[in-house]
BADOKOL-9172 format. One record per residue (C-alpha): residue in one letter; y, z, x; residue number from 0. Coordinates in Angstrom, 2 decimals, m for minus. Layout:
BEGIN
{rest:A&y:Y&z:Z&x:X&nr:NUM}
...
***
This chain:
BEGIN
{rest:M&y:15.25&z:8.35&x:13.16&nr:0}
{rest:S&y:14.86&z:5.81&x:10.36&nr:1}
{rest:Q&y:16.22&z:6.71&x:6.93&nr:2}
{rest:T&y:12.69&z:6.96&x:5.54&nr:3}
{rest:V&y:11.59&z:9.43&x:8.22&nr:4}
{rest:T&y:14.82&z:11.41&x:7.84&nr:5}
{rest:H&y:14.49&z:11.83&x:4.08&nr:6}
{rest:L&y:10.78&z:12.65&x:4.11&nr:7}
{rest:A&y:11.15&z:15.18&x:6.92&nr:8}
{rest:R&y:14.09&z:16.87&x:5.21&nr:9}
{rest:E&y:12.25&z:17.13&x:1.90&nr:10}
{rest:L&y:9.13&z:18.54&x:3.55&nr:11}
{rest:V&y:11.23&z:21.22&x:5.27&nr:12}
{rest:R&y:12.83&z:22.09&x:1.93&nr:13}
{rest:R&y:9.32&z:22.66&x:0.57&nr:14}
{rest:G&y:8.53&z:25.16&x:3.32&nr:15}
{rest:H&y:6.72&z:23.00&x:5.90&nr:16}
{rest:E&y:7.39&z:23.02&x:9.63&nr:17}
{rest:V&y:8.28&z:19.50&x:10.80&nr:18}
{rest:T&y:8.68&z:18.11&x:14.33&nr:19}
{rest:V&y:9.78&z:14.52&x:14.86&nr:20}
{rest:Y&y:9.14&z:12.57&x:18.06&nr:21}
{rest:A&y:11.48&z:9.61&x:18.51&nr:22}
{rest:S&y:13.05&z:7.50&x:21.24&nr:23}
{rest:N&y:16.63&z:8.20&x:22.28&nr:24}
{rest:L&y:17.73&z:4.65&x:21.49&nr:25}
{rest:L&y:20.53&z:4.45&x:18.93&nr:26}
{rest:D&y:20.37&z:0.67&x:18.62&nr:27}
{rest:A&y:19.66&z:m2.42&x:20.68&nr:28}
{rest:T&y:22.32&z:m1.50&x:23.28&nr:29}
{rest:Q&y:23.02&z:2.27&x:23.18&nr:30}
{rest:R&y:21.17&z:5.49&x:23.99&nr:31}
{rest:L&y:21.76&z:8.90&x:22.45&nr:32}
{rest:S&y:21.60&z:10.52&x:25.88&nr:33}
{rest:D&y:20.56&z:9.85&x:29.48&nr:34}
{rest:R&y:17.60&z:12.24&x:29.30&nr:35}
{rest:T&y:15.04&z:13.61&x:26.85&nr:36}
{rest:L&y:16.86&z:15.73&x:24.28&nr:37}
{rest:V&y:15.45&z:18.44&x:21.99&nr:38}
{rest:S&y:17.53&z:19.46&x:18.99&nr:39}
{rest:R&y:17.30&z:20.93&x:15.49&nr:40}
{rest:W&y:18.78&z:19.25&x:12.43&nr:41}
{rest:E&y:18.53&z:20.72&x:8.93&nr:42}
{rest:G&y:15.48&z:22.73&x:10.00&nr:43}
{rest:I&y:13.73&z:19.75&x:11.62&nr:44}
{rest:R&y:12.86&z:19.96&x:15.31&nr:45}
{rest:V&y:13.56&z:16.56&x:16.88&nr:46}
{rest:V&y:12.52&z:15.44&x:20.36&nr:47}
{rest:Y&y:14.41&z:12.33&x:21.46&nr:48}
{rest:F&y:12.41&z:10.94&x:24.39&nr:49}
{rest:H&y:14.36&z:9.17&x:27.10&nr:50}
{rest:T&y:13.66&z:5.43&x:27.19&nr:51}
{rest:V&y:13.44&z:4.26&x:30.80&nr:52}
{rest:V&y:12.45&z:0.65&x:30.11&nr:53}
{rest:R&y:13.77&z:m0.89&x:26.93&nr:54}
{rest:Y&y:12.68&z:m3.88&x:24.90&nr:55}
{rest:R&y:15.16&z:m4.68&x:22.11&nr:56}
{rest:W&y:14.92&z:m1.69&x:19.71&nr:57}
{rest:D&y:12.16&z:0.06&x:21.61&nr:58}
{rest:G&y:10.78&z:0.64&x:25.10&nr:59}
{rest:V&y:8.81&z:3.05&x:27.29&nr:60}
{rest:Q&y:9.21&z:6.84&x:27.12&nr:61}
{rest:P&y:7.07&z:8.42&x:29.89&nr:62}
{rest:D&y:8.31&z:11.96&x:29.09&nr:63}
{rest:I&y:5.92&z:11.93&x:26.12&nr:64}
{rest:F&y:3.06&z:12.75&x:28.52&nr:65}
{rest:R&y:4.65&z:16.14&x:29.28&nr:66}
{rest:H&y:4.61&z:16.98&x:25.56&nr:67}
{rest:L&y:1.07&z:15.95&x:24.64&nr:68}
{rest:G&y:m0.24&z:19.50&x:25.00&nr:69}
{rest:A&y:2.06&z:20.55&x:22.15&nr:70}
{rest:L&y:0.12&z:18.32&x:19.76&nr:71}
{rest:A&y:m2.44&z:21.12&x:19.41&nr:72}
{rest:E&y:0.21&z:23.07&x:17.44&nr:73}
{rest:F&y:0.20&z:20.54&x:14.61&nr:74}
{rest:D&y:m2.13&z:20.39&x:11.62&nr:75}
{rest:L&y:m1.56&z:16.68&x:11.08&nr:76}
{rest:I&y:0.35&z:13.82&x:12.69&nr:77}
{rest:H&y:2.14&z:11.07&x:10.74&nr:78}
{rest:V&y:2.92&z:7.93&x:12.76&nr:79}
{rest:Y&y:5.62&z:5.54&x:11.58&nr:80}
{rest:G&y:5.41&z:1.99&x:12.89&nr:81}
{rest:V&y:2.86&z:0.20&x:15.05&nr:82}
{rest:R&y:2.69&z:m1.52&x:18.44&nr:83}
{rest:D&y:5.24&z:0.64&x:20.22&nr:84}
{rest:F&y:4.67&z:2.80&x:23.31&nr:85}
{rest:L&y:5.38&z:6.19&x:21.73&nr:86}
{rest:S&y:3.08&z:5.82&x:18.73&nr:87}
{rest:T&y:0.30&z:4.28&x:20.85&nr:88}
{rest:V&y:0.26&z:7.21&x:23.28&nr:89}
{rest:V&y:0.42&z:9.81&x:20.51&nr:90}
{rest:C&y:m2.41&z:8.12&x:18.59&nr:91}
{rest:W&y:m4.54&z:7.99&x:21.72&nr:92}
{rest:A&y:m3.87&z:11.68&x:22.45&nr:93}
{rest:A&y:m4.60&z:12.68&x:18.85&nr:94}
{rest:R&y:m7.94&z:10.86&x:19.00&nr:95}
{rest:R&y:m8.93&z:12.71&x:22.18&nr:96}
{rest:R&y:m7.99&z:16.07&x:20.65&nr:97}
{rest:G&y:m9.63&z:15.43&x:17.28&nr:98}
{rest:L&y:m6.33&z:15.78&x:15.41&nr:99}
{rest:P&y:m6.07&z:14.11&x:12.00&nr:100}
{rest:Y&y:m3.40&z:11.45&x:11.70&nr:101}
{rest:V&y:m2.07&z:8.91&x:9.25&nr:102}
{rest:V&y:m0.28&z:5.67&x:10.07&nr:103}
{rest:E&y:2.58&z:4.14&x:8.10&nr:104}
{rest:P&y:3.15&z:0.60&x:9.47&nr:105}
{rest:M&y:6.60&z:0.25&x:7.79&nr:106}
{rest:G&y:6.10&z:m3.46&x:7.25&nr:107}
{rest:M&y:5.10&z:m4.14&x:10.86&nr:108}
{rest:L&y:1.36&z:m4.56&x:10.42&nr:109}
{rest:M&y:1.21&z:m8.32&x:9.85&nr:110}
{rest:P&y:2.15&z:m10.08&x:13.12&nr:111}
{rest:I&y:5.14&z:m12.19&x:12.09&nr:112}
{rest:G&y:8.34&z:m13.25&x:13.83&nr:113}
{rest:R&y:8.62&z:m13.26&x:17.60&nr:114}
{rest:S&y:5.99&z:m12.45&x:20.28&nr:115}
{rest:L&y:3.00&z:m13.31&x:18.09&nr:116}
{rest:R&y:0.62&z:m13.64&x:21.04&nr:117}
{rest:K&y:1.62&z:m10.22&x:22.40&nr:118}
{rest:K&y:1.19&z:m8.61&x:18.97&nr:119}
{rest:R&y:m2.25&z:m10.12&x:18.50&nr:120}
{rest:A&y:m3.28&z:m9.09&x:22.01&nr:121}
{rest:Y&y:m2.12&z:m5.53&x:21.33&nr:122}
{rest:D&y:m4.12&z:m5.45&x:18.10&nr:123}
{rest:R&y:m7.27&z:m6.56&x:19.92&nr:124}
{rest:L&y:m6.83&z:m4.05&x:22.75&nr:125}
{rest:F&y:m5.45&z:m1.01&x:20.91&nr:126}
{rest:G&y:m4.24&z:m1.55&x:17.36&nr:127}
{rest:R&y:m7.49&z:m2.07&x:15.51&nr:128}
{rest:A&y:m9.19&z:0.86&x:17.21&nr:129}
{rest:L&y:m6.29&z:3.24&x:16.53&nr:130}
{rest:L&y:m6.00&z:2.24&x:12.88&nr:131}
{rest:A&y:m9.76&z:2.39&x:12.40&nr:132}
{rest:R&y:m9.63&z:6.07&x:13.38&nr:133}
{rest:A&y:m6.66&z:6.92&x:11.16&nr:134}
{rest:A&y:m7.44&z:9.20&x:8.24&nr:135}
{rest:R&y:m5.30&z:7.02&x:5.96&nr:136}
{rest:V&y:m2.89&z:4.10&x:6.22&nr:137}
{rest:I&y:0.21&z:4.50&x:4.05&nr:138}
{rest:V&y:1.97&z:1.47&x:2.59&nr:139}
{rest:T&y:5.00&z:1.28&x:0.33&nr:140}
{rest:S&y:3.98&z:m1.41&x:m2.17&nr:141}
{rest:V&y:1.02&z:m3.26&x:m3.66&nr:142}
{rest:Q&y:2.09&z:m6.29&x:m1.62&nr:143}
{rest:E&y:1.84&z:m4.34&x:1.62&nr:144}
{rest:A&y:m1.50&z:m2.88&x:0.53&nr:145}
{rest:E&y:m2.92&z:m6.40&x:0.17&nr:146}
{rest:E&y:m1.56&z:m7.32&x:3.60&nr:147}
{rest:A&y:m3.15&z:m4.23&x:5.13&nr:148}
{rest:H&y:m6.51&z:m5.07&x:3.57&nr:149}
{rest:A&y:m6.26&z:m8.68&x:4.76&nr:150}
{rest:W&y:m5.53&z:m7.33&x:8.25&nr:151}
{rest:G&y:m8.83&z:m5.47&x:8.09&nr:152}
{rest:I&y:m8.16&z:m1.97&x:6.77&nr:153}
{rest:P&y:m10.70&z:m0.83&x:4.13&nr:154}
{rest:R&y:m9.18&z:m0.36&x:0.68&nr:155}
{rest:E&y:m10.39&z:3.23&x:0.47&nr:156}
{rest:K&y:m8.18&z:4.11&x:3.46&nr:157}
{rest:I&y:m5.02&z:2.54&x:2.02&nr:158}
{rest:I&y:m2.56&z:4.77&x:0.15&nr:159}
{rest:V&y:0.40&z:3.26&x:m1.73&nr:160}
{rest:R&y:3.45&z:5.54&x:m1.58&nr:161}
{rest:R&y:6.77&z:3.98&x:m2.46&nr:162}
{rest:N&y:9.99&z:4.77&x:m0.66&nr:163}
{rest:G&y:12.77&z:6.65&x:m2.43&nr:164}
{rest:I&y:16.47&z:7.37&x:m2.24&nr:165}
{rest:E&y:18.43&z:10.58&x:m1.79&nr:166}
{rest:L&y:20.16&z:10.80&x:m5.17&nr:167}
{rest:S&y:22.78&z:13.23&x:m3.88&nr:168}
{rest:E&y:24.19&z:10.41&x:m1.74&nr:169}
{rest:F&y:25.06&z:8.55&x:m4.94&nr:170}
{rest:D&y:26.41&z:11.45&x:m6.99&nr:171}
{rest:P&y:29.19&z:11.12&x:m7.70&nr:172}
{rest:L&y:29.66&z:7.43&x:m7.11&nr:173}
{rest:P&y:33.00&z:6.50&x:m5.56&nr:174}
{rest:P&y:35.47&z:4.68&x:m7.83&nr:175}
{rest:R&y:35.21&z:0.91&x:m7.76&nr:176}
{rest:G&y:37.77&z:m0.94&x:m5.67&nr:177}
{rest:A&y:38.29&z:1.04&x:m2.46&nr:178}
{rest:F&y:36.03&z:m1.12&x:m0.31&nr:179}
{rest:R&y:37.47&z:m4.34&x:m1.77&nr:180}
{rest:A&y:41.01&z:m3.12&x:m1.09&nr:181}
{rest:R&y:40.15&z:m2.44&x:2.54&nr:182}
{rest:L&y:39.04&z:m6.08&x:2.93&nr:183}
{rest:G&y:41.83&z:m7.56&x:0.79&nr:184}
{rest:I&y:39.45&z:m8.70&x:m1.97&nr:185}
{rest:G&y:40.92&z:m8.72&x:m5.48&nr:186}
{rest:D&y:39.43&z:m7.13&x:m8.59&nr:187}
{rest:D&y:39.10&z:m10.59&x:m10.17&nr:188}
{rest:Q&y:36.94&z:m11.96&x:m7.35&nr:189}
{rest:R&y:33.16&z:m11.98&x:m7.46&nr:190}
{rest:V&y:31.45&z:m10.29&x:m4.48&nr:191}
{rest:V&y:27.95&z:m11.22&x:m3.33&nr:192}
{rest:L&y:26.63&z:m8.69&x:m0.82&nr:193}
{rest:Y&y:23.88&z:m8.81&x:1.79&nr:194}
{rest:L&y:23.41&z:m5.40&x:3.41&nr:195}
{rest:G&y:20.78&z:m5.02&x:6.12&nr:196}
{rest:R&y:19.70&z:m6.03&x:9.59&nr:197}
{rest:L&y:20.64&z:m9.50&x:10.80&nr:198}
{rest:A&y:17.06&z:m10.51&x:11.56&nr:199}
{rest:A&y:15.13&z:m13.74&x:11.15&nr:200}
{rest:K&y:12.82&z:m12.47&x:8.42&nr:201}
{rest:K&y:15.83&z:m11.48&x:6.27&nr:202}
{rest:N&y:16.56&z:m15.19&x:5.69&nr:203}
{rest:V&y:20.36&z:m14.79&x:5.62&nr:204}
{rest:P&y:21.19&z:m18.43&x:6.55&nr:205}
{rest:L&y:19.40&z:m19.49&x:3.33&nr:206}
{rest:L&y:21.71&z:m17.19&x:1.36&nr:207}
{rest:I&y:24.74&z:m18.82&x:2.98&nr:208}
{rest:E&y:23.51&z:m22.31&x:2.07&nr:209}
{rest:A&y:22.80&z:m21.33&x:m1.54&nr:210}
{rest:F&y:26.11&z:m19.48&x:m1.86&nr:211}
{rest:A&y:28.02&z:m22.52&x:m0.60&nr:212}
{rest:E&y:26.64&z:m24.60&x:m3.48&nr:213}
{rest:A&y:26.63&z:m21.95&x:m6.23&nr:214}
{rest:R&y:29.91&z:m20.09&x:m5.72&nr:215}
{rest:G&y:33.01&z:m20.30&x:m7.82&nr:216}
{rest:P&y:36.48&z:m20.68&x:m6.27&nr:217}
{rest:E&y:37.07&z:m16.92&x:m6.06&nr:218}
{rest:A&y:33.62&z:m15.76&x:m4.91&nr:219}
{rest:V&y:33.17&z:m13.95&x:m1.58&nr:220}
{rest:L&y:29.96&z:m13.39&x:0.38&nr:221}
{rest:L&y:29.81&z:m10.24&x:2.52&nr:222}
{rest:I&y:27.13&z:m10.04&x:5.21&nr:223}
{rest:I&y:26.97&z:m6.51&x:6.59&nr:224}
{rest:G&y:24.55&z:m5.04&x:9.11&nr:225}
{rest:P&y:23.50&z:m4.59&x:12.75&nr:226}
{rest:D&y:22.50&z:m7.58&x:14.84&nr:227}
{rest:D&y:18.75&z:m7.57&x:15.57&nr:228}
{rest:G&y:19.32&z:m9.63&x:18.70&nr:229}
{rest:D&y:16.84&z:m12.37&x:17.76&nr:230}
{rest:G&y:19.36&z:m15.19&x:17.39&nr:231}
{rest:T&y:20.03&z:m14.65&x:13.69&nr:232}
{rest:R&y:23.70&z:m13.82&x:14.26&nr:233}
{rest:S&y:24.22&z:m17.25&x:15.87&nr:234}
{rest:A&y:22.24&z:m18.94&x:13.08&nr:235}
{rest:I&y:24.53&z:m17.27&x:10.53&nr:236}
{rest:A&y:27.63&z:m18.53&x:12.35&nr:237}
{rest:R&y:26.23&z:m22.06&x:12.41&nr:238}
{rest:A&y:25.38&z:m21.95&x:8.69&nr:239}
{rest:I&y:28.91&z:m20.80&x:7.83&nr:240}
{rest:A&y:30.42&z:m23.56&x:9.97&nr:241}
{rest:R&y:28.19&z:m26.27&x:8.45&nr:242}
{rest:A&y:29.11&z:m25.20&x:4.92&nr:243}
{rest:R&y:32.82&z:m24.95&x:5.84&nr:244}
{rest:L&y:33.09&z:m21.65&x:4.02&nr:245}
{rest:G&y:35.85&z:m20.15&x:6.12&nr:246}
{rest:D&y:37.07&z:m16.80&x:4.75&nr:247}
{rest:A&y:34.71&z:m17.06&x:1.76&nr:248}
{rest:V&y:32.13&z:m15.40&x:4.02&nr:249}
{rest:R&y:32.80&z:m12.20&x:5.98&nr:250}
{rest:V&y:30.33&z:m10.94&x:8.59&nr:251}
{rest:L&y:30.79&z:m7.25&x:9.35&nr:252}
{rest:G&y:29.04&z:m4.58&x:11.41&nr:253}
{rest:P&y:26.75&z:m1.90&x:9.97&nr:254}
{rest:L&y:27.95&z:0.68&x:7.44&nr:255}
{rest:Y&y:26.69&z:4.22&x:6.96&nr:256}
{rest:G&y:27.10&z:7.09&x:4.52&nr:257}
{rest:R&y:29.81&z:6.83&x:1.87&nr:258}
{rest:Q&y:31.14&z:3.57&x:3.30&nr:259}
{rest:R&y:27.78&z:1.97&x:2.61&nr:260}
{rest:V&y:27.81&z:3.34&x:m0.95&nr:261}
{rest:R&y:31.38&z:2.04&x:m1.49&nr:262}
{rest:A&y:30.26&z:m1.45&x:m0.47&nr:263}
{rest:L&y:27.32&z:m1.35&x:m2.91&nr:264}
{rest:V&y:29.53&z:m0.10&x:m5.75&nr:265}
{rest:D&y:32.10&z:m2.86&x:m5.20&nr:266}
{rest:A&y:29.55&z:m5.69&x:m5.12&nr:267}
{rest:D&y:28.84&z:m7.75&x:m8.22&nr:268}
{rest:V&y:25.35&z:m8.56&x:m6.97&nr:269}
{rest:V&y:23.25&z:m7.54&x:m3.96&nr:270}
{rest:V&y:20.92&z:m10.18&x:m2.54&nr:271}
{rest:L&y:17.81&z:m9.59&x:m0.42&nr:272}
{rest:P&y:16.51&z:m13.08&x:0.47&nr:273}
{rest:S&y:13.75&z:m11.92&x:2.85&nr:274}
{rest:I&y:10.64&z:m13.93&x:3.59&nr:275}
{rest:H&y:8.83&z:m10.63&x:4.16&nr:276}
{rest:E&y:9.76&z:m7.06&x:3.23&nr:277}
{rest:N&y:7.31&z:m4.19&x:2.81&nr:278}
{rest:F&y:9.66&z:m2.49&x:0.33&nr:279}
{rest:G&y:13.42&z:m3.16&x:0.47&nr:280}
{rest:N&y:15.34&z:0.13&x:0.50&nr:281}
{rest:V&y:18.72&z:m1.55&x:0.04&nr:282}
{rest:V&y:17.59&z:m2.77&x:m3.37&nr:283}
{rest:A&y:16.86&z:0.80&x:m4.49&nr:284}
{rest:E&y:20.27&z:1.86&x:m3.15&nr:285}
{rest:A&y:21.99&z:m0.95&x:m5.08&nr:286}
{rest:L&y:20.24&z:0.07&x:m8.30&nr:287}
{rest:A&y:21.37&z:3.67&x:m7.77&nr:288}
{rest:C&y:24.93&z:2.33&x:m7.70&nr:289}
{rest:G&y:24.43&z:0.35&x:m10.90&nr:290}
{rest:T&y:24.62&z:m2.96&x:m9.04&nr:291}
{rest:P&y:22.25&z:m5.76&x:m10.12&nr:292}
{rest:V&y:20.16&z:m7.54&x:m7.50&nr:293}
{rest:I&y:18.55&z:m10.81&x:m6.57&nr:294}
{rest:V&y:15.37&z:m10.32&x:m4.53&nr:295}
{rest:T&y:12.56&z:m12.59&x:m3.39&nr:296}
{rest:N&y:8.99&z:m12.11&x:m4.50&nr:297}
{rest:R&y:8.09&z:m11.40&x:m0.87&nr:298}
{rest:C&y:9.69&z:m7.96&x:m1.13&nr:299}
{rest:G&y:7.59&z:m4.96&x:m2.14&nr:300}
{rest:V&y:10.30&z:m3.63&x:m4.46&nr:301}
{rest:A&y:10.31&z:m6.82&x:m6.57&nr:302}
{rest:P&y:8.05&z:m5.54&x:m9.42&nr:303}
{rest:L&y:10.48&z:m2.69&x:m10.04&nr:304}
{rest:V&y:13.37&z:m5.13&x:m10.44&nr:305}
{rest:E&y:11.91&z:m8.06&x:m12.33&nr:306}
{rest:G&y:13.23&z:m8.49&x:m15.85&nr:307}
{rest:R&y:15.09&z:m5.19&x:m15.76&nr:308}
{rest:A&y:17.79&z:m4.86&x:m13.13&nr:309}
{rest:G&y:17.90&z:m8.27&x:m11.55&nr:310}
{rest:I&y:16.20&z:m11.56&x:m10.77&nr:311}
{rest:V&y:13.09&z:m12.14&x:m8.67&nr:312}
{rest:I&y:12.82&z:m15.56&x:m7.03&nr:313}
{rest:E&y:10.84&z:m17.59&x:m4.54&nr:314}
{rest:P&y:12.52&z:m17.57&x:m1.09&nr:315}
{rest:E&y:13.92&z:m21.08&x:m1.42&nr:316}
{rest:K&y:17.41&z:m22.50&x:m1.87&nr:317}
{rest:E&y:17.26&z:m23.98&x:m5.38&nr:318}
{rest:A&y:15.88&z:m20.79&x:m6.90&nr:319}
{rest:L&y:18.53&z:m18.73&x:m5.13&nr:320}
{rest:K&y:21.28&z:m21.08&x:m6.28&nr:321}
{rest:R&y:20.21&z:m20.72&x:m9.90&nr:322}
{rest:A&y:20.05&z:m16.95&x:m9.64&nr:323}
{rest:L&y:23.49&z:m16.75&x:m8.01&nr:324}
{rest:R&y:25.06&z:m18.95&x:m10.67&nr:325}
{rest:L&y:23.63&z:m16.76&x:m13.43&nr:326}
{rest:M&y:24.90&z:m13.58&x:m11.79&nr:327}
{rest:L&y:28.34&z:m15.00&x:m11.03&nr:328}
{rest:E&y:28.91&z:m16.77&x:m14.36&nr:329}
{rest:D&y:27.04&z:m14.84&x:m17.06&nr:330}
{rest:E&y:29.00&z:m11.60&x:m17.42&nr:331}
{rest:A&y:26.92&z:m10.32&x:m20.36&nr:332}
{rest:Q&y:23.63&z:m10.70&x:m18.50&nr:333}
{rest:R&y:25.04&z:m9.13&x:m15.37&nr:334}
{rest:R&y:26.22&z:m6.11&x:m17.38&nr:335}
{rest:R&y:22.77&z:m5.71&x:m18.95&nr:336}
{rest:F&y:21.18&z:m5.71&x:m15.51&nr:337}
{rest:A&y:23.75&z:m3.16&x:m14.29&nr:338}
{rest:E&y:23.04&z:m0.81&x:m17.22&nr:339}
{rest:N&y:19.30&z:m1.03&x:m16.57&nr:340}
{rest:A&y:19.86&z:m0.33&x:m12.87&nr:341}
{rest:F&y:21.45&z:3.03&x:m13.72&nr:342}
{rest:R&y:18.44&z:3.92&x:m15.89&nr:343}
{rest:L&y:16.13&z:3.45&x:m12.90&nr:344}
{rest:R&y:17.94&z:6.02&x:m10.74&nr:345}
{rest:E&y:15.72&z:9.02&x:m11.45&nr:346}
{rest:A&y:12.57&z:6.97&x:m10.97&nr:347}
{rest:L&y:13.77&z:6.11&x:m7.45&nr:348}
{rest:S&y:14.19&z:9.65&x:m6.08&nr:349}
{rest:W&y:12.09&z:11.09&x:m3.24&nr:350}
{rest:E&y:10.62&z:13.77&x:m5.51&nr:351}
{rest:E&y:7.42&z:11.99&x:m6.48&nr:352}
{rest:P&y:6.73&z:10.33&x:m3.06&nr:353}
{rest:V&y:7.09&z:13.68&x:m1.24&nr:354}
{rest:R&y:4.79&z:15.39&x:m3.76&nr:355}
{rest:Q&y:2.24&z:12.63&x:m3.19&nr:356}
{rest:L&y:2.56&z:13.02&x:0.57&nr:357}
{rest:E&y:2.05&z:16.79&x:0.38&nr:358}
{rest:S&y:m1.16&z:16.32&x:m1.61&nr:359}
{rest:L&y:m2.41&z:13.70&x:0.82&nr:360}
{rest:Y&y:m1.72&z:15.90&x:3.85&nr:361}
{rest:A&y:m3.51&z:18.86&x:2.24&nr:362}
{rest:E&y:m6.55&z:16.74&x:1.41&nr:363}
{rest:I&y:m6.79&z:15.30&x:4.93&nr:364}
{rest:I&y:m6.44&z:18.71&x:6.60&nr:365}
{rest:R&y:m9.06&z:20.18&x:4.25&nr:366}
{rest:R&y:m11.54&z:17.36&x:4.92&nr:367}
{rest:A&y:m10.94&z:17.10&x:8.67&nr:368}
{rest:P&y:m13.62&z:19.58&x:9.87&nr:369}
{rest:R&y:m16.28&z:18.01&x:7.63&nr:370}
{rest:E&y:m15.38&z:14.51&x:8.82&nr:371}
{rest:L&y:m15.61&z:15.62&x:12.46&nr:372}
{rest:S&y:m19.05&z:17.09&x:11.82&nr:373}
{rest:A&y:m20.26&z:14.00&x:9.96&nr:374}
{rest:D&y:m19.07&z:11.66&x:12.71&nr:375}
{rest:G&y:m20.72&z:13.70&x:15.43&nr:376}
{rest:E&y:m17.89&z:12.77&x:17.78&nr:377}
{rest:E&y:m14.20&z:13.33&x:18.29&nr:378}
{rest:R&y:m12.34&z:12.74&x:15.09&nr:379}
{rest:G&y:m9.63&z:10.08&x:15.66&nr:380}
{rest:E&y:m6.50&z:10.28&x:13.66&nr:381}
{rest:V&y:m2.78&z:9.61&x:14.38&nr:382}
{rest:R&y:0.69&z:11.11&x:14.77&nr:383}
***
């Protein structure tokens, strides 16, 4: 499950709701959780991990879902995360046939960018537009994503903006500064620039390497940490490091989870998210919870929260990133002001308000569902 789904499901269970999650059994681009469909319970959440028989990068085909479609009648509402994958398409189709209300949260996937553009557009023509047209609401995480959804063709009255949050308990207490640096042999007097996230084309990491090469001081280190998306970005990063002759000034590491991830954020002097497109940017919220200032592009949904308070918002281009890096690495007073403001934003970033908003939305949709079915005079179509 994604972190967003995990946190929302856990909070809904804490508030007394029954939650079932349907997901694939893929752990990442190369590993499966099991060799069959697995049903388990975790913190009160029932999770069905459907076996993926044919895989495509991070997703694939899960035919076992057809044996579970009858169970959809047990649910009051279905919340689908993501678009254009097999599992969500089948569940949306089944929900439409059964007249079950559903909402869709595209999670930044609605606009067809990156690879396989023709396939994405073909899917939208054949299935996507019809499924979204029948959704009770479409949930987005920022004003930026709301505008993209409207441009894609979703009526404004169907679009709900609900930001993402962070689990504050994961950052309380914060670990002492220095442990992660010590593990990597980085001194207290060195400046650490951190990128933490997937190694994917839209994250624009090679641009960060180029800007860092020209903006860094003699003791600065760039850490690039995250799972490889398998789209060629890992090779592009290696080429950018070689061209800039950065050597050990750049370290590329695998993904981090739990307290290790928090330790990395605490030990960074600045976290950079150079994406050319980001519906929100959860890592930025996590950095702020650790009191770490950020540099983020204006193509990230979280940017308005940051600008002028806890970091610098820039265009996704090298000169702007160079200037921002120099300020963060050289102006200690400004960096400290940003760090202090980041701590003040912690409470505003919790899941409390987004979950409350989601509860109200669910209740409204369930209450209106019979009337909408009657008014339509046909099967009500809503999603998972």
